[in-house]
N, C-alpha and C positions, 0 to 999 in steps of 0.2 A: 587688121581692121579693128579688131576688138580693143586693142591698146589705144588706137586713135580715138575711138568712141569714148573710152574711159577717160582719156586725157581731156577731151572736149567737155565731157560732163563735169569733170572736176573743175575746169576753168570756169564753166558756166556757173556752177555752185559758188565758187569764190567771188565772182562778180555780183551774184545775187546777195551774198552776205555783206559785201562792201558797199553796195548801192546807197543805203541811207547816209553814208558818210563820205561817199566818193568825191563830192564837190569840194570837200575840205582836205583832200589829199594832194600830194604832188603829182598824182597821175592825171588829174584833170588838165585839159589844155588851158594854158595860161591866157588870161584876157588879152594881153598884148599880142599874142599869136592870133587869136580870134579877130581882133581889131585889124591886124595886118591883112588877114585873109579877106575881110570885108572890103578894105580899101583896094585890094587887088582885083576883086570881082566887080565892084561898082562900075568901073568904066566899060566892062564887058556886057553888063546887063542893061535893062532888067531881064530877068529870066521868067519862065512860066512856073512850072511846078518844080520844087526842090526835093531831092532825095538825100537824106543823111544816113549812110550805111554805117553800121556799128555806132549808132548815135549815143550810146551810153545814157547819161542823164539829160541829154539834150543841149549841152553847151553850144554845139555847132548849129543847132536849129535857129538860134538867134541871128547868126550870120545869114543863113538862108532866108529868114523872114525879111531881112533888110534888102535883099537883092532879087527876091522872087515875088511876082505879082499875084500868083495863085497860091495854092496850098504848099505846105512843107510836110513831108512824110519822113518819119524816122523809123528805122528797123534795127533791131539788136537781138542777139541770141539769148540775152539775159532778161528774164521777166522782171527781175528786181530793178534793173537799170531802166527799163521801159516804164515801170511804175513811178519812178522818180521823175522821168522826163515829162 
């Protein structure tokens, strides 16, 4: 259990440090993927409230805002990523 906690803490710290630059890295979900997800969800919606789990800097929130009538909520274990979102 202790090793798992240390690994998670290390990962969290890494994302916190990367957060200000994250949207300019290859790790960010490409716009073409986000656009494809939006097109796939539009015929199924509109939806009420959207939840973006592991939202990072909020790239996916734009998709949810387009298909949700109510609010969009993002959660992430990295405070740095949430600050950027």
